[in-house]
C-alpha positions in Angstrom: 0.0 0.0 0.0 2.8 2.4 1.0 4.8 1.5 -2.0 1.8 2.1 -4.3 1.5 5.6 -2.8 5.1 6.4 -3.8 4.4 5.2 -7.3 1.4 7.4 -7.6 3.3 10.4 -6.2 6.1 9.9 -8.6 3.6 9.7 -11.5 1.9 12.9 -10.4 5.3 14.6 -10.2 6.0 13.6 -13.8 2.6 14.3 -15.3 1.4 17.3 -13.2 4.7 18.9 -12.3 4.0 18.8 -8.6 7.1 17.9 -6.5 6.9 14.6 -4.5 8.1 16.4 -1.4 5.1 18.8 -1.7 2.7 15.9 -2.0 4.2 14.0 0.9 3.8 17.1 3.1 0.2 17.3 1.9 -0.4 13.7 2.9 1.1 14.3 6.3 -1.3 17.3 6.8 -4.3 15.2 5.6 -3.4 12.2 7.9 -3.0 14.6 10.8 -6.5 15.9 10.2 -7.8 12.4 10.1 -5.9 11.3 13.2 -7.2 14.2 15.2 -10.7 13.5 14.1 -10.2 9.9 15.3 -8.3 10.6 18.6 -9.5 14.1 19.4 -7.9 17.5 19.0 -4.8 16.6 20.8 -2.0 19.1 20.0 0.6 16.4 20.8 -0.6 14.2 18.0 1.8 14.1 15.0 2.0 12.2 11.8 5.2 11.3 10.0 5.4 9.8 6.5 8.5 8.0 5.4 9.7 9.6 2.1 11.4 6.4 1.0 8.7 3.8 1.8 5.5 5.8 2.0 4.7 4.3 5.3 3.1 6.5 8.0 3.1 6.6 11.8 1.0 8.4 14.3 2.6 9.7 17.5 1.2 11.2 20.7 4.2 13.1 22.0 7.0 10.5 21.6 4.7 7.5 21.9 3.6 5.8 18.7 -0.2 5.2 18.7 -0.7 4.0 15.1 -3.8 1.8 15.1 -3.9 -1.4 13.0 -7.1 -0.1 11.5 -7.0 3.7 11.0 -10.7 3.7 10.3 -12.8 4.1 7.2 -13.8 7.7 8.1 -10.2 8.7 8.7 -9.2 7.3 5.4 -11.9 9.1 3.5 -11.0 12.4 5.2 -7.4 11.9 4.2 -8.4 11.1 0.6 -10.6 14.2 0.3 -7.9 16.5 1.7 -5.2 15.0 -0.5 -7.4 15.6 -3.6 -8.1 19.2 -2.6 -4.4 19.9 -1.9 -3.3 18.4 -5.2 -5.8 20.6 -7.1 -4.5 23.6 -5.2 -1.0 22.6 -6.0 -1.8 22.2 -9.7 -3.4 25.6 -9.9 -0.3 27.1 -8.2 2.0 25.4 -10.7 0.0 26.8 -13.6 0.0 30.3 -12.1 3.8 30.2 -11.5 4.3 28.9 -15.0 2.4 31.7 -16.7 2.8 34.8 -14.4 6.2 35.6 -15.8 4.9 35.1 -19.4 2.5 38.0 -19.2 3.2 40.3 -22.1 4.5 37.5 -24.3 3.2 35.3 -27.0 1.6 31.9 -26.3 0.4 29.3 -28.7 -2.9 27.4 -28.4 -5.8 25.7 -30.1 -9.4 27.0 -30.4 -11.4 24.7 -28.1 -14.9 26.0 -27.8 -17.0 29.2 -27.4 -18.6 30.5 -24.2 -20.7 33.7 -24.3 -18.9 34.9 -27.4 -15.5 34.4 -25.7 -13.2 31.7 -27.1 -11.7 29.1 -24.8 -8.2 28.3 -25.8 -6.3 25.1 -25.1 -2.8 26.0 -23.9 -1.7 22.5 -23.1 -1.8 22.1 -19.3 -4.5 24.8 -18.9 -7.0 27.0 -20.7 -7.0 30.7 -21.7 -9.8 33.1 -22.5 -10.0 35.2 -25.6 -12.8 37.7 -24.8 -15.0 39.0 -27.5 -13.4 42.5 -27.1 -9.9 41.0 -27.8 -11.0 39.2 -30.9 -10.2 40.7 -34.3 -13.4 41.9 -36.0 -14.2 39.7 -38.9 -11.7 37.1 -38.0 -13.1 33.5 -38.1 -11.8 30.7 -35.8 -12.0 27.1 -36.6 -12.2 24.3 -34.0 -8.7 23.0 -33.1 -7.1 25.8 -35.2 -3.6 26.6 -34.0 -3.0 30.3 -33.4 -0.7 32.6 -31.4 -2.1 35.0 -28.8 -0.8 37.9 -26.7 -0.9 37.0 -23.0 -2.6 40.2 -21.8 -3.2 39.4 -18.1 -2.7 36.6 -15.5 -5.3 36.8 -12.7 -5.2 34.8 -9.5 -8.7 33.8 -8.6 -10.4 31.3 -6.1 -11.1 29.0 -9.0 -7.4 29.1 -10.2 -5.4 31.3 -12.5 -7.3 33.1 -15.3 -5.4 33.8 -18.4 -6.7 36.6 -20.5 -5.6 36.5 -24.2 -5.7 39.1 -27.0 -5.2 39.3 -30.7 -6.1 43.0 -31.0 -3.5 44.6 -28.6 -0.8 46.7 -30.4 1.8 44.8 -28.4 0.7 41.6 -30.1 2.2 43.0 -33.3 5.3 44.3 -31.4 5.9 40.8 -29.8 5.5 39.1 -33.2 8.2 41.3 -34.6 10.4 40.5 -31.6 10.0 36.8 -32.3 10.3 36.9 -36.1 13.0 39.6 -36.5 16.3 38.8 -34.6 17.4 42.4 -34.9 14.3 43.6 -33.0 14.8 40.8 -30.5 18.4 41.9 -29.7 17.5 45.6 -29.7 19.7 46.6 -32.7 16.4 47.7 -34.3 14.0 49.5 -32.0 10.2 49.8 -32.4 9.5 53.5 -31.7 5.7 53.3 -32.1 2.7 51.3 -33.3 -0.7 52.4 -34.5 -3.1 49.6 -35.2 -6.6 49.0 -36.4 -6.8 45.3 -35.8 -7.6 43.1 -38.8 -7.2 46.0 -41.2 -3.9 47.9 -41.0 -1.0 48.6 -38.8 1.7 51.3 -39.0 4.9 50.5 -37.1 7.9 53.0 -36.8 11.3 51.4 -36.5 14.8 52.8 -35.9 18.2 51.2 -36.2 20.7 51.6 -33.3 23.5 50.1 -35.5 24.9 52.0 -38.5 25.3 48.8 -40.5 21.6 47.6 -39.9 18.8 48.8 -42.1 15.8 48.9 -39.8 13.1 48.6 -42.5 15.0 46.0 -44.5 15.6 43.8 -41.4 11.8 43.9 -40.6 10.9 43.0 -44.2 13.4 40.2 -44.6 14.8 38.6 -47.7 12.1 38.6 -50.3 9.7 39.8 -47.6 9.8 36.4 -45.7 9.7 38.0 -42.2 6.9 40.4 -42.8 4.9 37.7 -44.7 5.1 35.4 -41.7 3.7 38.1 -39.5 1.0 39.1 -41.9 0.1 35.4 -42.3 -0.4 35.1 -38.5 -2.6 38.2 -38.6 -4.6 36.7 -41.4 -3.8 39.3 -44.0 -3.7 42.5 -41.9 -1.7 45.1 -43.9 1.5 46.4 -42.2 3.3 49.6 -43.1 6.9 49.7 -41.8 7.9 53.3 -41.3 11.4 54.6 -40.8 11.3 56.7 -37.6 13.0 60.1 -37.7 13.7 62.6 -35.0 13.0 65.3 -37.7 9.3 65.6 -37.3 8.8 66.8 -40.9 10.5 63.7 -42.3 8.6 61.5 -39.8 5.2 62.9 -40.8 6.0 62.4 -44.4 6.9 58.8 -43.8 3.9 58.2 -41.5 1.6 59.3 -44.4 3.1 56.9 -46.9 2.4 55.7 -49.5 1.2 59.1 -50.4 3.7 61.6 -51.8 4.0 64.9 -49.8 4.8 68.2 -51.4 5.2 70.4 -48.3 5.0 70.1 -44.5 4.2 73.1 -42.3 4.4 72.5 -38.5 3.3 74.3 -35.4 5.4 72.6 -32.6 3.7 74.3 -29.7 0.3 73.0 -30.9 1.8 69.8 -32.3 -0.1 70.5 -35.4 1.0 70.0 -39.0 -0.4 71.2 -42.3 0.4 68.7 -45.1 0.3 69.7 -48.7 -0.1 67.0 -51.4 -0.6 66.9 -55.1 -4.3 66.8 -56.1 -4.0 63.2 -57.2 -2.5 62.1 -53.9 -5.3 63.4 -51.6 -7.4 60.3 -51.4 -4.2 58.2 -50.9 -3.0 60.4 -48.1 -6.4 60.3 -46.3 -6.9 56.6 -47.0 -10.1 54.6 -47.1 -12.6 56.1 -44.6 -9.7 58.3 -43.3 -7.7 55.3 -42.1 -4.2 56.4 -43.4 -4.3 59.8 -41.8 -5.9 58.4 -38.7 -3.1 55.9 -38.2 -0.5 58.6 -38.9 -2.0 60.8 -36.2 -1.9 57.9 -33.7 1.7 57.0 -34.7 3.2 60.5 -34.5 0.9 62.1 -31.8 0.5 65.2 -34.0 -2.8 66.7 -35.4 -2.7 66.6 -39.2 -4.6 68.8 -41.7 -4.2 67.7 -45.3 -4.6 70.1 -48.2 -4.1 69.8 -52.0 -1.8 72.1 -53.9 -4.8 73.6 -55.7 -6.5 74.4 -52.3 -3.3 76.0 -51.0 -3.0 78.1 -54.2 -6.6 79.3 -53.8 -6.1 80.2 -50.2 -2.9 82.1 -51.0 -4.8 84.0 -53.8 -7.7 84.8 -51.4 -5.2 86.1 -48.8 -3.4 88.1 -51.4 -6.6 89.7 -52.5 -7.7 90.4 -49.0 -4.3 91.9 -48.2 -4.5 94.1 -51.3 -7.9 95.3 -50.2 -6.7 95.9 -46.7 -3.7 97.9 -48.0 -6.0 100.1 -50.0 -8.0 100.9 -46.9 -4.9 101.6 -45.0 -4.2 104.5 -47.5 -7.4 106.2 -46.5 -7.0 109.3 -44.3 -7.5 108.6 -40.6 -7.0 104.8 -41.0 -4.0 103.5 -39.1 -3.1 99.8 -38.5 -5.1 99.6 -35.3 -8.2 101.1 -37.0 -7.7 98.8 -40.0 -7.6 95.7 -37.7 -10.8 96.9 -36.0 -12.5 97.4 -39.4 -11.5 93.9 -40.6 -12.6 92.3 -37.3 -15.9 94.1 -37.7 -16.3 92.6 -41.2 -15.4 95.7 -43.3 -12.3 94.5 -45.2 -13.0 96.1 -48.6 -14.0 99.3 -50.3 -17.3 97.7 -51.5 -18.3 96.9 -47.9 -17.3 100.3 -46.7 -19.3 102.0 -49.5 -22.4 100.1 -48.4 -21.8 100.8 -44.7 -23.8 103.3 -42.7 -22.4 105.5 -40.0 -24.1 103.5 -37.2 -22.6 100.3 -38.7 -19.1 101.5 -38.2 -19.6 103.3 -34.9 -20.9 100.0 -33.5 -17.3 98.7 -33.9 -15.5 99.1 -30.5 -12.6 101.6 -30.6 -13.8 103.6 -33.7 -15.4 107.0 -33.0 -18.0 108.9 -35.0 -15.5 111.5 -36.3 -13.2 108.8 -37.6 -16.1 107.0 -39.3 -17.2 110.2 -41.1 -13.6 110.8 -42.4 -13.4 107.2 -43.6 -16.7 107.2 -45.4 -16.0 110.5 -47.0 -12.6 109.3 -48.2 -14.1 106.1 -49.5 -16.6 108.0 -51.6 -13.9 110.2 -53.1 -11.8 107.2 -53.9 -14.7 105.3 -55.6 
C-alpha cells in the first residue's frame, strides 16, 4: 500500500509537475487531520510519512499510537484533503508557469466558445479570448492553432485566469520580436505602433546600429519575415515606417504611401499642415480616413491635409484680402489699429465700406463717429 502511494506520487510529479516532497507534506497534513478526528484535537498528535517507503506513523508526543485499522472515516477524510491539496498545487503550478509570461506570445488551439468568448487550449491549462480582444471579422475554426498575446494573468479562487488578446498593439510588437532577430536583440527599436486590428498597422522602426537597415531587417529577404507576421494576422496590412527625429520627415513617412509636397508645422500646438498633389489626396487620407488616422496615432500630431490647388486658392484669397486691406490703409485717418478693428468688424474692402452706414461703423469698438465720417468721406472720393 505504502509502495503504491510512492508510485502514484512519482507519477503525479512527472505528469502534473507537482514535486513529490510537496505531495508528501500534503499527505502528512491530511493524515494529521484524520488522526485528530479519530483521537480528538490533541496538539501532541503528530504524523510522519517516510519519504522512501511511503509508510506513515501516528505519535502522541514520543509514543507511537498508530492503530492497526486507521478507520474508514479517517481514510476518506485523508483522501478528500489530498485531492483538494493536489488541485490547489496544480493551480499554483499553472500560475507560477504563466505569471512571468504576461506580455509575451503563447500558442494554443481553439477549443470552444462560451458567451462569445473563445476558450483556448494552452496545453496544461485553458486561456480566455474575450470578444473585445478578438479581431473583428476574423473567423476561428475548432482546433485551429494560433498565437495570442498574454494580456493578463489573474489569480482567482477558481485558479489562474489567463486573458488573451489578438487586438492589442503589443501583439504585433511581440510578433516582430520573435520573427525579426534584430528587433529581439534591440539593434532595431520599435518606436511606435498604430493599429486598427484586422485591417492595417503602421509601425515605426529605428536602427541603433549603423550597419543595420531597420526597414530591411523587418521586411526580410524577399519579404519572408513580414509575410510570416501578416500570415499570423490573417492578412492584416502592415506599413513599416522609418522613424526620424526630424518631425517633418517622420510625418511624411507616416503618411506613406502618399507623396507629400510640403509640411508646415506648429510645434507648440503639435499640429501639421500637409500639402499633397491633387491626385494624392485620397491616398493620403486613405479609405474612410484610415491612413491619416493611423498617422495621427503614430506621431501624436494633429494633421490637416490640403491639396496644392486648395493651397494656391487660399494664397490667392489672402493676397486679394491683403491688397484690399492695404488700399483701406491708405485712407485718411486709418492706421493699422483702426484697420484691424474694421477687418474684425467685417469691413475689409471698399465695397463693404461703400455700403456701410455711420451707425454700422460706430458699432465697432474703438472707432469714434468723427473717424467714421472721415473714412466714409474718403471712400466716396476714392470710388
